C-alpha positions in Angstrom: 165.3 127.6 75.6 161.6 126.0 75.7 159.7 127.6 78.6 157.5 124.9 80.7 153.8 126.3 81.4 152.3 124.4 84.5 149.1 123.3 84.1 148.2 123.3 87.6 144.6 121.6 88.9 143.3 123.5 92.2 140.9 121.5 93.9 139.5 123.1 97.0 139.0 120.8 100.0 135.3 121.8 101.5 135.1 120.9 105.0 132.3 118.4 105.9 128.9 120.1 106.7 125.2 119.7 106.5 124.2 120.4 102.8 121.1 120.6 100.7 122.1 117.2 99.4 122.1 115.9 103.2 118.8 117.8 104.0 117.2 116.2 100.7 118.7 112.4 101.4 116.9 112.9 105.1 113.9 114.2 103.8 113.6 111.3 101.2 114.5 108.8 103.7 111.7 110.2 105.9 109.1 110.0 103.2 110.1 106.2 102.4 109.6 105.2 106.2 106.7 106.6 106.2 105.1 105.1 102.9 106.2 101.9 104.5 104.9 102.4 107.9 101.6 103.4 106.2 101.8 100.7 104.2 102.3 98.5 106.9 99.7 99.9 108.9 97.1 99.5 106.1 98.2 95.8 105.5 97.9 94.8 109.2 94.6 97.0 110.0 92.9 96.6 106.7 89.3 94.9 107.2 89.7 90.9 106.9 86.5 89.4 105.9 86.3 85.6 106.3 86.2 83.3 103.3 83.4 81.8 104.8 80.6 83.7 107.0 79.5 81.5 109.7 76.3 81.4 111.5 75.4 79.4 114.8 71.5 79.0 114.5 69.5 76.0 116.5 67.2 73.2 115.8 67.0 72.7 112.0 63.0 73.5 112.0 63.2 76.2 114.6 62.5 79.8 114.5 66.5 80.4 115.2 67.5 78.4 112.3 64.8 79.8 110.1 66.0 83.1 110.9 69.0 81.9 109.7 67.7 81.3 106.4 65.9 84.6 105.9 69.3 86.5 106.5 71.7 83.9 104.1 71.0 84.8 100.9 70.9 88.7 101.3 73.8 88.6 103.3 75.7 86.6 100.6 75.1 89.0 98.0 76.3 92.0 100.1 79.3 90.4 101.2 80.1 88.7 98.2 81.1 85.6 100.3 79.4 82.1 101.4 77.2 82.1 104.6 77.2 78.8 106.2 74.2 78.1 108.6 75.0 75.7 111.7 72.4 73.6 113.3 73.2 73.3 116.8 71.8 72.6 120.2 70.8 76.3 121.6 72.2 79.2 123.0 74.9 77.7 125.4 76.1 75.8 121.9 75.8 79.0 119.9 77.6 81.2 122.7 80.8 78.8 123.0 81.1 78.3 119.0 81.1 82.3 118.9 83.6 82.8 121.7 85.9 80.2 120.6 85.7 81.6 116.8 84.1 78.5 115.3 81.3 81.1 113.8 81.2 84.6 113.4 77.7 85.1 114.2 75.5 83.2 116.9 71.8 83.7 117.9 71.6 83.4 121.6 68.9 84.2 124.1 69.0 86.6 126.8 69.4 85.2 130.3 70.8 81.9 129.1 74.1 83.0 128.7 76.7 85.8 130.0 75.8 87.3 127.0 78.2 90.7 128.0 81.2 88.4 127.3 80.4 89.2 123.7 79.1 92.1 121.6 75.4 92.8 120.6 75.0 93.0 116.8 71.2 93.6 117.1 68.2 92.4 119.4 66.0 90.0 117.4 62.7 89.3 118.5 61.1 88.4 121.8 61.4 84.9 122.9 58.2 83.8 124.9 58.1 80.8 127.3 55.5 78.4 126.2 54.1 75.9 128.9 52.5 73.2 126.5 50.6 70.3 127.7 48.0 67.7 126.5 44.7 68.8 126.4 43.3 65.5 127.8 45.7 65.2 130.6 45.3 66.1 134.2 47.9 68.8 134.0 46.2 72.4 134.4 49.0 74.6 136.6 52.5 74.8 136.3 52.4 73.0 139.7 50.9 70.1 138.3 54.0 69.4 136.2 56.0 67.9 139.3 56.3 64.3 138.6 55.8 64.2 134.9 57.5 63.6 132.0 58.2 67.0 130.3 60.3 68.2 127.9 62.6 71.0 129.0 65.0 71.2 125.4 68.5 70.1 125.1 71.2 70.8 127.2 72.8 73.4 125.1 69.7 75.0 124.8 68.5 78.5 126.5 65.4 77.3 126.4 66.2 74.9 128.8 67.9 77.4 131.2 65.0 79.5 130.9 62.7 76.8 131.7 64.7 75.7 134.9 64.4 79.6 135.7 60.7 79.4 135.6 60.2 76.2 137.4 62.6 77.4 140.2 59.6 79.7 141.3 57.7 76.6 141.4 60.1 74.7 143.7 60.2 72.4 140.7 63.5 70.9 139.5 64.7 69.0 136.5 65.3 65.6 138.4 61.2 65.9 139.1 60.3 65.9 135.5 61.4 62.2 134.1 63.1 62.0 130.9 63.5 66.1 130.2 66.0 66.5 128.0 64.2 66.4 124.7 63.3 68.7 122.2 59.4 69.6 122.4 58.6 68.3 119.0 58.8 64.8 120.3 55.4 65.5 121.5 53.6 64.7 118.3 55.5 61.0 118.3 55.8 60.3 122.0 52.4 59.6 123.7 54.2 59.3 127.1 55.5 62.8 127.0 52.9 64.6 129.0 54.2 68.1 128.1 57.1 70.7 127.3 58.4 74.3 128.4 59.6 75.8 125.0 61.3 79.1 125.1 61.0 80.6 121.4 59.7 83.3 119.0 56.1 83.3 118.4 56.3 82.5 114.8 58.4 79.3 115.3 57.0 76.7 112.7 58.0 74.0 114.7 55.8 75.5 117.6 52.9 76.1 115.2 53.1 72.6 114.1 52.4 71.3 117.7 49.7 73.6 118.1 47.6 73.7 115.0 45.2 71.1 116.2 43.3 70.4 119.3 45.8 68.2 120.9 47.7 70.4 123.2 46.9 73.7 125.1 49.2 76.3 126.7 48.9 77.2 130.5 49.6 80.8 132.1 52.7 81.5 133.7 51.0 83.4 136.9 54.2 84.0 138.8 55.3 86.0 135.5 55.3 89.3 137.8 57.8 87.8 140.4 60.2 86.1 137.7 60.8 89.5 135.8 61.9 90.9 139.2 64.1 88.2 139.9 65.4 88.0 136.4 66.7 91.0 134.6 65.7 89.6 131.2 62.5 88.6 131.4 59.3 90.6 130.7 55.8 90.0 131.8 53.9 89.5 128.3 50.6 88.1 126.7 49.9 85.3 124.1 46.7 86.6 122.7 43.7 84.6 122.4 43.6 82.1 119.3 47.1 83.0 117.8 47.5 79.1 117.6 45.0 76.3 116.8 42.9 75.4 113.4 40.0 73.8 114.9 40.1 75.3 118.6 41.8 78.6 119.4 44.8 78.0 121.3 44.7 79.6 123.9 41.3 79.7 124.7 41.5 83.2 126.0 44.9 85.8 126.2 47.4 84.0 129.0 50.3 85.5 131.3 53.8 84.4 130.1 57.1 86.0 130.2 59.6 87.1 127.1 63.1 87.4 126.8 65.0 88.2 123.5 66.9 86.9 121.0 70.1 88.2 120.4 72.6 88.0 117.1 76.0 88.4 119.1 79.5 88.1 118.1 82.8 88.9 119.1 84.3 92.5 119.6 86.9 92.6 117.2 84.6 91.1 114.1 85.1 93.6 111.2 82.7 96.5 111.4 82.0 96.0 107.6 81.0 92.7 108.3 78.6 93.7 111.1 77.5 97.0 108.8 76.2 94.4 106.2 74.5 92.2 108.6 72.5 95.1 109.9 71.4 96.3 106.5 70.5 92.7 106.2 68.4 92.8 109.3 66.8 96.1 109.7 66.9 97.2 105.8 66.0 93.9 103.7 62.0 93.8 104.5 62.4 91.0 106.9 60.0 92.3 109.2 57.3 91.1 106.7 58.9 87.4 107.6 59.3 87.9 111.2 56.8 90.2 112.4 57.9 90.6 116.2 61.2 91.8 114.7 62.5 94.5 117.1 62.9 97.5 114.8 66.0 99.5 114.2 64.3 102.7 116.6 63.6 100.3 119.2 66.9 98.0 119.3 68.8 100.1 121.9 65.9 99.6 124.6 65.6 96.2 124.2 69.8 96.1 124.6 71.5 96.1 128.2 74.6 94.8 127.4 77.4 96.1 125.0 76.7 96.8 121.4 79.5 95.8 118.8 81.2 99.4 117.9 79.6 99.2 114.3 76.3 98.3 116.1 76.6 101.1 118.7 77.3 103.5 115.3 74.3 102.3 113.3 71.6 102.5 116.2 73.0 105.5 118.0 74.1 108.0 114.3 73.8 111.0 116.7 76.7 110.1 118.6 79.0 110.6 115.6 78.4 114.0 116.0 79.9 113.7 119.5 82.4 111.7 117.7 83.5 114.7 115.7 83.1 116.8 119.0 85.8 114.9 120.7 88.4 114.9 117.3 87.6 119.1 117.6 88.6 118.7 121.2 91.6 116.8 120.9 92.9 119.2 118.3 92.3 122.0 120.6 94.5 120.4 123.1 97.2 119.7 120.6 97.3 122.8 119.6 100.9 123.6 120.5 102.0 120.2 119.3 100.3 121.6 115.8 102.4 125.0 116.6 105.4 123.5 117.5 105.2 121.1 113.9 104.3 124.3 111.9 107.3 126.2 113.7 109.6 123.3 112.8 108.2 123.5 109.4 109.0 127.1 108.9 112.2 126.5 110.6 113.3 123.9 108.0 112.2 125.7 104.8 114.6 128.5 106.2 117.3 126.5 106.7 117.0 125.1 103.5 117.1 128.4 101.6 119.8 129.5 103.8 121.7 126.4 102.8 120.7 126.5 98.9 122.2 130.0 98.9 125.4 129.2 100.9 125.7 126.6 98.1 125.2 129.0 95.2 127.7 131.4 97.1 130.4 128.6 97.4 129.7 127.4 93.7 130.3 130.9 92.1 133.5 131.7 94.3 134.9 128.5 93.5 134.1 129.0 89.8 135.6 132.6 89.9 138.8 130.9 91.3 138.6 128.8 88.6 137.9 131.5 86.2 141.1 133.3 87.6 143.3 130.5 87.3 142.3 129.7 83.5 143.1 133.6 82.9 146.5 133.4 84.8 147.7 130.6 82.3 146.5 132.3 79.4 148.7 134.8 80.5 151.5 132.9 81.0 151.1 131.3 77.5 150.8 134.7 75.8 154.2 135.7 77.6 155.6 132.6 76.6 155.0 132.7 72.9 156.4 135.9 72.3 160.0 134.0 72.6 158.9 130.9 70.6 161.4 130.0 68.3 159.5 127.4 65.7 156.4 126.1 64.4 156.4 123.4 66.9 156.4 125.1 69.9 153.7 127.6 68.7 151.3 124.8 67.9 152.1 123.5 71.4 150.9 127.0 72.7 148.1 127.0 70.5 146.7 123.6 72.0 147.5 124.5 75.4 145.2 127.8 75.1 142.3 125.6 73.0 142.4 123.2 76.1 142.0 125.7 78.8 139.4 127.3 77.0 137.3 124.1 76.6 137.9 122.9 80.4 136.6 126.5 81.2 133.6 126.2 79.2 133.0 122.6 80.5 133.5 123.5 84.2 132.2 126.9 84.5 128.4 126.4 84.6 127.1 128.6 86.7 124.4 131.0 85.3 125.9 134.1 86.6 129.6 133.0 86.1 128.8 132.9 82.2 127.5 136.3 82.6 130.0 137.8 84.3 132.6 140.4 83.0 135.8 138.4 83.4 134.4 135.3 81.9 133.8 137.4 78.7 137.5 139.0 79.3 138.5 135.4 79.2 136.9 134.6 76.2 138.4 137.6 74.0 141.6 136.7 75.5 141.4 132.9 74.4 140.4 134.4 70.9 143.0 136.9 70.6 145.8 134.6 72.0 144.6 131.8 69.4 144.5 134.4 66.3 147.9 135.8 67.2 149.3 132.6 67.6 147.9 131.1 64.3 149.1 134.3 62.7 152.7 133.6 64.0 152.5 129.9 62.5 151.1 131.4 59.3 154.3 133.6 59.1 156.7 130.9 59.5 154.8 128.9 56.9 155.2 131.6 54.2 159.3 132.1 55.3 
């Protein structure tokens, strides 16, 4: 009777549990999430430089606009972006445009607007209050201005605001000055205009054009000290003798006046990179040769009483960076418990990983040992069955089964330690011996 050898597949059921594969999946997912979040933070937090940098300046021939021309080309070179200058009505108009986001930067006069609503990039130069009257007129003192046609500047200009603040100390109102909503350059073309009050930098080209001959003179602001006390942005100052005029020195002697400052302002969220380049142009491009009264980098903070843009604060106060580093170190010190906890967590995760890895290796070895025992038991069954084999076909079937078992064992038992195990060597020897024995029997049957 032909004996059937049952070749049963044994598959051990492994209960659901945490494995190193799960840990690898979690770690991989965490890394992907970290990468994606970092990419998003970079994308949304990167410096977004506008395609065009717009600067609000002032009247076409004034110093504010001229200063914009001085920084335009160097700034374009540094930012690799076009820089567009906008001629405006003055400080009030510039302030509004910056606040509404129409321009990136604006030049404003200190005291003319609520400058604290924006951030100061840098103070630029002093703006002097010039009281200009005709040399052949009857106006010899600020108190004589009432009832005359005096240009106070455009409605959107800081010059007009400072002029009204000065006149307030002489109890003179804008209604007392005729058609006063005019630019002081109208003095050259309109003989009916008897004078002007202009607040501007002393290098203003239009101012030099008006005062180049002997048609006009400058009046002192005799109440300068009182005005300085009443208005925090004003300071008492002097206009030196003969600074203006070709034929006649203007003024004929040093006179007292007041000054405020011109500031370059921007919004507090303007990218730091742009602000740093602007500061580099203003304070590192030999601009003082063109604007001698330019306030130096070393004196900038002394002339600024409102908040600086963060990049400007770093630029003018590099020593604060030491404090910034100190703050970081203090923050790290206060976070030492968190750092210790993180380090402990990483160490425990590493220990858990090693333990899981060892458990998986042991489980694999035990599973392969059980499988090897099953292969050995199958070869023993074939060993016993082939002893009573009565024909060649039956022996050939046993030979095929032994060969199949051997091949399956070689494919499944891949663990290095299993391959070097003594039981595995015995199994291979047994397979080889059994195959040889069956082959000899088959040859004997052929010989008969």
